[in-house]
ZAMARVO-710017 format. One record per residue: residue in three letters; x, y, z of N, C-alpha, C, O in turn. Coordinates in steps of 0.1 Angstrom, whole numbers, plus 5000, padded with zeros to 4 digits. Example, Ala and Ser with C-alpha at 12.3 -4.5 7.8 and 13.67 -1.06 7.14 Angstrom:
REM ZAMARVO-710017
ALA513249435078512349555078513249675078514249675085
SER512849785071513749895071512950005079513450115080
END
This chain:
REM ZAMARVO-710017
UNK504747844784504647814770503947924763502847974767
UNK504447964751503848074744503548024730504347974723
UNK502248034726501847994713501748124704500948204707
UNK502648134695502848254687501648284677501248184671
UNK501248404676500248444666500748404652501948434649
UNK499948334645500448284632500948394623501848364614
UNK500448514624500948624616502348664620502948734612
UNK502848624632504148664636505148564635506348584638
UNK504748434631505748324630506748364620506448414609
UNK508048334624509248354615509648504614510548534607
UNK509048584622509448724623510448744635510348664644
UNK511448834634512348854645511648924656510749004654
UNK511948894669511348954680512148934693513048854694
UNK511949024702512549024716511648964726510449004726
UNK512048874734511248824745511448904758512648934762
UNK510448954764510549034776509748964787508748904785
UNK510248984800509648924812509649034822510649094826
UNK508449044828508249144839507649064851506948974850
UNK508049114863507449054875507249164885508149234889
UNK505949184889505649284899505449214913504649124914
UNK506249254923506149204936505349294945505849414947
UNK504249254950503449324960503649264974503049164977
UNK504649314982504849254995503649265004502849355002
UNK503649185014502549195023502649325031501649375036
UNK503849375032504149505038504849595029505949555025
UNK504349705025505149795016504449815003503349775000
UNK505249884994504749924981505249824970506249764972
UNK504449804959504849714949506149764941506349884940
UNK506849664936508049694928507949604916507749484917
UNK508249664904508249584892509649564887510449654886
UNK509949434884511249394879511149354865510149304861
UNK512249364858512349304844513649224843514649254849
UNK513549124834514749044832515649094820515149104809
UNK516849124823517849164813518849054811519749034819
UNK518548974801519348854799518948754811517848714812
UNK519948724819519648634830519548714843519348654854
UNK519748844843519748924855518348994856517749044846
UNK517949014869516749094872517149234876518049244884
UNK516349334871516549474876515249544877514249494871
UNK515249654884513949724886513649794873514449854867
UNK512349784869511849854857511750004859511350054869
UNK512350074849512250224849511050284844510850404844
UNK510150194838508850244833508850294819507850334814
UNK510050284812510150334799510050214789510950124789
UNK509050214780508950104771510050094761510449994756
UNK510550214757511550214746512850164751513750124743
UNK513050154765514250094770514049964777514849924785
UNK512849904775512549774781513549674778513749634766
UNK514349624788515349524786514749394780513549364782
UNK515549314774515049184768515649064775516849074779
UNK514948954776515448834782516248754772517248694775
UNK515748754759516448684749515948734735514848804734
UNK516648704725516348754711516148634702516848544702
UNK515048644694514748544684514848604670514248704667
UNK515748544662515748594648514548554640514148624631
UNK513948444644512648394638511848334649512248234655
UNK510648384651509748324661509248194656508748184645
UNK509348084665508747954661507247964664506748064669
UNK506547854661505047854664504847844679503847904683
UNK505647774686505547764700506947784706507947744701
UNK507047844718508347854725508147854740507147894745
UNK509047794746509047784761509947894766511147904762
UNK509447964776510248074782510448044796509548054804
UNK511748014800512047994814511948134821512648224817
UNK511148144832510948274838511848294850512648384851
UNK511848194859512648204872512848064877511947984877
UNK514048044883514347924890515147964902516248024901
UNK514647924914515347954926514347964937513247934936
UNK514848014949513948024961513548164962514148264957
UNK512448184970511948324972511948354987511148434992
UNK512948304994513148335008513348485009514248545002
UNK512648545018512848685021511948775012512048895012
UNK511148705003510248784994508848744995508148704985
UNK508248745007506848705008505948815002506348925001
UNK504748764998503848864991503248794979503148674977
UNK502848884970502148844958502948884945503548994945
UNK503148794936503848814924502848804912502048714911
UNK502948904902502348894890503348894879504148984878
UNK503348794870504348784860503748804846502748754843
UNK504548884838504148914824505248864815506348894817
UNK504848784805505748734795505148774781503948754779
UNK506048814773505548854759506748874750507848844753
UNK506348914737507448934728507149074721505949114720
UNK508149134716508049264710508649254696509849214694
UNK507849274686508249264672509149394669509049494676
UNK509849384658510749494654509949624650510549734650
UNK508649604647507849724644507249784656506449884655
UNK507649734668507149794681505949724687505549764698
UNK505249634680504049574685504449484697505449404696
UNK503649494708503949414720502749304721501649344720
UNK503149184723502149074725502449014739503648964740
UNK501549004748501848954761500648894768499548914763
UNK500848834779499748764786499048854796498848824808
UNK498548974791497949074799496649024805496249074816
UNK495848934799494548894804494748784815493948774824
UNK495848714814496048604824497548604828498348514823
UNK497948704836499348704840499648584850498748524855
UNK500948554851501348444860501048504874501548614878
UNK500348424883499948474896500548374906500348254906
UNK501348434915502048344925501948414939502248534940
UNK501548344949501548394963502648324971502748204971
UNK503448404978504548354987504148385001503948505005
UNK504048285009503548295023504548365031505748365029
UNK504048435042504948505052504748445066505248495075
UNK504048335066503748275079504848165082505548115073
UNK505048135095505948035100505147945109504347985117
UNK505447815108504847715117505847675128507047665125
UNK505347645140506147605151505447495158504347505163
UNK506147375159505647265167506247285181507447265183
UNK505447335190505947385203506647265211507647295217
UNK506047145211506647045219508047015216508846975225
UNK508447025203509846985198510547105194511747095190
UNK509947225194510547355190511047345175512047395171
UNK510247275167510547245153509847345144508647365146
UNK510547415135509947505126509247425114509847335109
UNK508047465111507347395100507047485089506847605091
UNK506847435077506447505065504947525066504147445071
UNK504447645061503047675060502847765048503647845044
UNK501647765043501247855032500347975038499848055030
UNK500247985051499448095057500148225054501348235054
UNK499248325052499748465050499048555059497848535063
UNK499748655064499348755073499448895066500548945063
UNK498248965065498249095059497949195070496749215074
UNK498949265075498849345087498949495084499349535073
UNK498449575093498349715091498549785104498149735115
UNK499049915103499050005114498250125109498450175098
UNK497250175117496350285113496450395123496250375135
UNK496650515118496550635127495850745119496450815112
UNK494550755121493750845113493750815099493350705095
UNK494150905090494250875076495550815072495750785060
UNK496450785081497750735078497650585080497450535091
UNK497950505070497850365070499150305065499650355055
UNK499650195071500750135066501350025076500649995085
UNK502549985073503349895082504649875074504649815064
UNK505749915080505849985093505950135092506050185081
UNK505750205103506050345103506050395118505650325127
UNK506550515120506550585133505150635135504550685126
UNK504750635147503350685151503550805160504550815167
UNK502550885160502450995169502050945183501050885184
UNK502850975194502550925207501250985213500650935222
UNK500851105207499751175212498451145205497451215208
UNK498451045196497251015189497050865189497950785189
UNK495750825190495450685191495850615179495750665168
UNK496350485181496850405170496050275170495750225180
UNK495850215158495150085157496049995150496750025140
UNK496149865154496849755148495949645145495049615153
UNK496149575134495249465131495849385120496849415114
UNK495249275117495749185106494549105100493549075106
UNK494749065088493948965081494748835079495848845074
UNK494248725083494948595081494348515070493148485070
UNK495148485060494848385050495248245055496448215054
UNK494348165060494648045067495247945058494747925046
UNK496147865063496747745055495547655052494747615061
UNK495347615040494147535036494047405044492947355047
UNK495147355049495147225057494547255070494147155077
UNK494447385074493947415088492447465088491847485098
UNK491947495076490547545075489547445081489647325078
UNK488647495089487647415096488147365109487247315117
UNK489447375113489847325126489647435137489447555134
UNK489647385149489447485160490847535164491847465163
UNK490947665168492147725171491947845181490847895182
UNK493047885188493148005196493948105189494948075183
UNK493548235189494348345184495248395194494848435205
UNK496548405191497648445201498248575196498348595184
UNK498548665205499248795202500348815212500248805224
UNK501448865206502648895214503349015209503349045197
UNK503849105218504549225214505849235221505949205233
UNK506949275214508249295220508649435218508649485207
UNK508949505229509349645229510749665233511249615243
UNK511449745224512849775227513049925229512550005221
UNK513749965240513850105243515150125251515250075262
UNK516150195245517350225251518050105256518650095267
UNK518150005248518849875251518149775259518649675262
UNK516949815264516149725272515049665264514549725254
UNK514649535267513549465260512449425270512749375281
UNK511249445266510149395274509149325265508949365253
UNK508649215270507749125262506349125268506149125280
UNK505349135259503949135264503149035256503448995245
UNK502048985262501048895256499648955259499449015269
UNK498748925249497448975251496548865257496448755252
UNK495948895269495048795276493648855275493448965282
UNK492748795268491448845266491548985260492148995249
UNK491049095267491149225261492249305267492449425263
UNK493149255275494149325282495549275278495749155275
UNK496549365277497949335275498649325288498449415297
UNK499449215290500149205302501549155299501849115288
UNK502449145309503849105307503848955303502948875307
UNK504948915296505048775292506548735295507448805292
UNK506648615300508048565303508748495291509748435293
UNK508148505279508748455267508748305267509548245259
UNK507948245275507848095274506648065265505448095269
UNK506948005253505847985244504847885249503647905246
UNK505247795257504247695263503347755272502247705275
UNK503647875277502747945287501948055281501248125288
UNK501948065268501048165261499648135264499148025262
UNK498948235268497448215271496648255259497248305249
UNK495348225259494548265248494448415246494648485256
UNK494348455234494148605232492648635232491948565239
UNK492248735225490848775225489848675219488648685221
UNK490448595210489548495204490048355207491248325204
UNK489248275213489648135217488648035211487448065209
UNK489147915208488347805203487447855191486247825191
UNK488047915182487347965170487547865158488647805157
UNK486547855150486647775138487347855127486847955123
UNK488447805122489247875112488547875099488247775093
UNK488347995093487748015080488948035070490048065075
UNK488648025057489748045048490448175049491648195048
UNK489648285052490248415055489648475067488348485069
UNK490448495077490048565090490348715089491448755090
UNK489248785086489448925082489549025094488849005104
UNK490449125093490549235102490449205116489549245123
UNK491349125121491449085135492049205143493249235140
UNK491349265152491949385159493049335169492849235176
UNK494149405170495249365179495349465190495449435202
UNK495349595187495449705197494849825191494849855179
UNK494249905200493750035197493850125210493350095220
UNK494550235208494750325220496050405218496650415208
UNK496450465230497550555230498850475235498650375243
UNK499950505229501250445234502150555239503450535239
UNK501650665244502450785247503350755260504350815261
UNK502950655268503750625280504750505277505450465286
UNK504750455265505550335262506350355249506050285239
UNK507250455249508050475236508950365234509350285243
UNK509350355221510350245217509950185204509150235197
UNK510750085200510550015188509749885191510149805200
UNK508749855184507849735186507949635175507949675163
UNK507849515178507649405169506449325175506449285186
UNK505349315166504149255171503849125163503949125151
UNK503649015170503348885164501948845167501448865178
UNK501348785157499948735158499948595151500548585141
UNK499148505157499048375150497948295156497148345165
UNK497848175151496748085157497447955162498347905155
UNK496847895172497347775178496347665176495147675181
UNK496747555169495847445167495747355180496547375189
UNK494747275180494547185192495747085194495947035205
UNK496547065183497646975184498947045189500046985189
UNK498747175192499947245198500747325187501647395191
UNK500447305175501147375164500747525164499547545164
UNK501647615163501347755162501747805148502947775144
UNK500947875141501147945129501148095131500148145136
UNK502248165128502248305131503048385120503648325111
UNK503048515121503648605111505148625114505548735115
UNK505848515115507248525119508148585108509148645112
UNK507748575095508648635085508348785083509248855078
UNK507248835087506848975086506049025098504849045097
UNK506649035109505949095121505549235118506149305110
UNK504549285126504149425125505249505132505649475144
UNK505749605126506849695132506349835132505849885122
UNK506549895144506350045145507150105155507650035164
UNK507450235154508250305163507350415170506550485164
UNK507550425183506850535191507850625197508550585207
UNK508050745192508950835198508550885212507350875215
UNK509450955219509051025231508051135227508051185216
UNK507151175237506151265234506751405230506051475222
UNK507951435234508451565230509451555218510151645215
UNK509451435212510251415200509551475188508351465187
UNK510351515178509751565166510051475154509951515143
UNK510251345157510651255147509451165144509151065150
UNK508651205134507551125128507851115113508551195108
UNK507151025107507451005093506451075084506451045072
UNK505551155089504551235081504551375086504551395098
UNK504451475077504651605082503451655090503551755097
UNK502251595090501151645097501351635112500651705120
UNK502351565117502551545131503951585135504351555147
UNK504751655127506051685131506351825135507551865137
UNK505351905138505552035145504552055155503352015154
UNK504852115166503952135177503952285182504952355180
UNK502852325188502752455194502352435209501852335212
UNK502652535217502352525231501152615234501052725230
UNK500152555241499052645245499352695260500352675265
UNK498352755265498552825278498952735289499752765298
UNK498452605289498852515300499952425296500152315302
UNK500752465286501952395282501752255276502652165277
UNK500552225271500252095265500552105250500152195243
UNK501352015246501752015232500551975223499951875226
UNK500352045212499252005203499852005189500552095185
UNK499451915180499951915167499352015158498152055160
UNK500052075149499552165139499852115125500752035123
UNK499052155116499252115102500552185097500752305100
UNK501252115089502452175082502152185067501752095061
UNK502452305062502152325048502952225039504152205041
UNK502252165030502852065021502452095006502552004998
UNK501952215004501552254990502752284981503752334985
UNK502552244968503552274958502852344947501752314944
UNK503552444941502952524930503652494917504852474917
UNK502952504906503552494893502952604885501752624883
UNK503852694879503352804871503152764856503352654852
UNK502752864848502452844834503652794826503452724816
UNK504852824831506052774824506552644829507552594824
UNK505752584838506152454844507152464855507752354859
UNK507452584860508352594871507652564885506552614887
UNK508352494893507852464906508152574917509252624917
UNK507152604925507352694936506752634949505752564948
UNK507352664960506852614973505852704978505952824978
UNK504752654984503752724991503852695005503852585009
UNK503952795014504252775028502952785037503152775049
UNK501752795031500552805039499452715035498352725040
UNK499552635025498552545020498852405024499952355022
UNK497852335029498052195033497052105026495852135025
UNK497551985021496651885015496751755023497851715027
UNK495651685024495651555030494651475022493751525016
UNK494851335022494051255014493651125021494351085031
UNK492651055017492150935023491550845013490750895004
UNK491750715014491050615006490550505016491350455024
UNK489250485015488650385024487750285016487150325006
UNK487750165020486850065015485450105019485250135031
UNK484450105010483150145014482450055024481850095033
UNK482649925021481949825030482649805043483949815043
UNK481949785054482549755067482949875074483049985069
UNK483149855087483549975096484849955102485350045110
UNK485549845099486949825105487949915098487649955086
UNK489049945104490050025098490549965085490649845083
UNK490850055075491250005062492649955063493550015069
UNK492949845056494349785057495249855047496449825047
UNK494749935038495549995028495849915016496649955007
UNK495349785015495549695004494249684997493149665003
UNK494249694983493049704975493149604964494249574959
UNK492049544960492049454949490949514939490149594943
UNK490849454927489849504918488449444921487549464913
UNK488349384932487049344938486449444947485249434951
UNK487349534952486949634962486149754956486149784945
UNK485349814965484649934962485150044972485250014984
UNK485550154967486250254976485650394976484750424967
UNK486050474985485750614986487050684987487750664997
UNK487450764978488650844978488350994980487451044973
UNK488951064989488651204991489951274995490951214998
UNK489851404996490951495000490451615007489251655006
UNK491351675015490951795022492051895019493251865020
UNK491652015016492552125013492452235024491352295025
UNK493452265031493452375040494052495033495252495030
UNK493252585029493652695020494552795026494352835038
UNK495452845018496352955022495453075026494553115018
UNK495553125039494653235043494653355033493653425032
UNK495753385026495753495017494953465005494653564997
UNK494553345002493753304990492253294993491453294984
UNK491953295006490553275010489653385005490053505006
UNK488453355000487553454995487753494980486953564975
UNK488753434974489053464960488353354951488153244956
UNK488053384939487553294929488653194925489853234924
UNK488253064923489352964920488752854912487452834911
UNK489552774906489252654899489952534906491052544910
UNK489152424908489752304915490052204904489252174896
UNK491152134906491652034896491851904903492351894914
UNK491551794895491851664900492451584888491851574878
UNK493651534891494351454880494751314886495151304897
UNK494551214878494951074882495851014872495551024860
UNK497050964877497950904868497850754870498050704881
UNK497650674859497450534860498550464853498850474842
UNK499250374861500450304857500250154857499850104868
UNK500350094845500349944845501649894841502649974841
UNK501749764838503049704835503749784823504949814824
UNK502949814813503549864801503050004796503450044785
UNK502250064804501750194799501450284811501350244822
UNK501350414808500950514817499950614811500250664800
UNK498850634817497750724812497450824823497350794835
UNK497150954818496751054828495351094825494951114813
UNK494551114836493251154835492951274842493651304852
UNK492051354838491551474845490051464847489351414839
UNK489651514859488151514861487551644856487951754861
UNK486651634847485951754842484551744847483751664842
UNK484251834856482951814863482951684870483751664879
UNK481951594867481951464873482451354864482351234867
UNK482951394852483451294842484951294842485651394844
UNK485551174840486951154838487351154823486651074816
UNK488351224819488751234805490251214805490951254814
UNK490751164794492251154792492851294791492251374784
UNK493951314797494651444797495951424790496651324792
UNK496351524782497651514774498851564781499851584776
UNK498651604794499751654803500051804799501051854805
UNK499351864790499652004787498852094797497552074798
UNK499452184805498752264814497652344808496652374814
UNK497952394796496952474789495652404786494652464783
UNK495652264785494452194782493852134795492852064794
UNK494352164806493852104819492552174822492452294823
UNK491452094824490152144827489852124842490352024848
UNK488952204848488652194862487552104865486652074857
UNK487552054877486451964882485352044889484252004889
UNK485752164894484752244901485252394902486452414902
UNK484352484902484652624903484152684917483052644921
UNK484852774922484452844935484452994932485453044927
UNK483353054936483353204935484153264946484653374944
UNK484153194957484953244969485553124976484853024980
UNK486853124977487553004983487253004998487453105005
UNK486752895004486552885018487952855025488952845018
UNK487952845038489152815045489552665043490752635044
UNK488652575041488852435038487952385027486852435026
UNK488552295019487752235008487752085010488752025011
UNK486552025011486451885011486151834997485251874991
UNK487051744992487051704978486651554977487351474982
UNK485551524971485151394968485851354954485451404944
UNK486751264955487551234943486851114935486651134923
UNK486651004941486050894934485250804944485750784956
UNK484150754940483450664948482850554939482050584930
UNK483250434941482750324932483750204932484650194940
UNK483450104923484249984923485550004916485750094908
UNK486449914919487849914913487949804902489049774897
UNK486849754897486849644887487449704874487049804869
UNK488449624869489149664857490149774859490649834849
UNK490449814871491349924874492649874881493249954888
UNK493049754879494249704885495449784880495649804868
UNK496349824889497549894886497949994897497349984908
UNK498850084894499250184904498650324900498650364889
UNK497950384910497350514908497950614917498250594929
UNK498150734911498650854918497750964915497451004904
UNK497151024926496051124924496551264929497051274941
UNK496351364921496751494925495551584926494651574917
UNK495451674936494351764938495051904939495951924947
UNK494452004933494952134934493952244930492852214926
UNK494452374931493552484927494352594922495552614925
UNK493752674914494352804909493452914911492152894910
UNK493953034914493153154916492853224903493653224894
UNK491753294903491453374891492553484889492853554899
UNK493053494877494153594874495553544878496453624876
UNK495653424883496953364886497053224880496253144883
UNK498053204871498153074864498752964873498752854869
UNK499353004884499952904892498952814899497952854904
UNK499152684898498352574904499052524916500152474916
UNK498352534928498852484940498252344942497052324940
UNK499052244944498552104945499452024954500452064960
UNK498951894956499551804966500751734960500851604961
UNK501651804953502751744946503751674956504451584952
UNK503851724968504851664978504251534983505051434985
UNK502951524985502351404991501051374983499951394988
UNK501151324971499951284964499351164970499951094979
UNK498051134966497351014971497850894962497650904950
UNK498350794968498850674961497950554964497650534976
UNK497650484954496750364956497250254947497550274935
UNK497450134953497850014945496749914945496149874955
UNK496349884933495149784931495649664924496249664913
UNK495549544930495949424925494749344919493649364923
UNK495049264909494049184903493749054911494648984915
UNK492449024912492048904919491248814910490348864903
UNK491548684909490748594901489348584907489248564920
UNK488348584899486948574904486448434904485348404907
END
């Protein structure tokens, strides 16, 4: 229901509807309704499709947003409904968007093999150093961590339960199943009734069971594709688990060069023939005319971590979180020792707008995207071999939206800015009701 501003009653207007889907696994996508059809939003306000047209706005109007099932779309939805007057003014529910959570858990009554509905949600992650996500390929030569946070079905809060963990590995057409018993993983005969307790038994279920560790270590001797399931078993035999969104990861052979991030996709041999990863240049340059050039010897990496706690970061952030964002620049050897300016730019995207900021010293200011007006965050009289960049440390309150952060530098006498244009730091912040 929309109660129209009295100043706008009887004016012509377009009704628009947006829905941003933040899946439990992956990046958010914003959709817009074009008539009765949904399509991905291109981010351009002047081409924002309309759901319907009113020649005269009434005092109140009912806007049907969606009718149907959300099977296959677990995660969080934020809905925006509003109207656009012919003079370009937008009025929408920005302070209180429609908020909908779609569960990704599945219930199983073991005795009868009956599937049950549940509102439980599983927020899982795979962590390898600064690389966080789910799913992705991992480096077999580096330790990997897996974990999950469980949003428990309200009907089960306060009950006693055992935490169960299962992994299925596929490699060259063969399948092997494992279960976690206490702190060790062992083979499993795929008999659900024979599942033993995992690392946590007879625990009292809280509304949110945070950062439950599943695995930490090397997988170099067990290449293949993995599906990992975690859940809790109630005393009545019902199991609630992440059946709609298991944790998925791939582990290549140790001599394979197939990884999904460039920091691990090239190797050198040392004297005893042990393969070791080397950094791969991922710097991009932009000159004064706006032309892009590739830099073959500069490498950028970034990290975002929640300040509180010591557990691996899940990569999911809300505007209740406090974070530390940083970057590391491995400088082109030919540039070391030269004077330079360091730049930090953040692009902030919400449902209906995009704003660019630059850091000037320790202050953030709006930037007009003109290279000539870009100011530096820090000056160096001599470039070191590596630069540790503190980008932001503080709360995310009031910062819900999509953030893309660029870090770069330019040398004295050279207008070209080298920056992390190939792999910027990306951060998604969702709004949480307090």
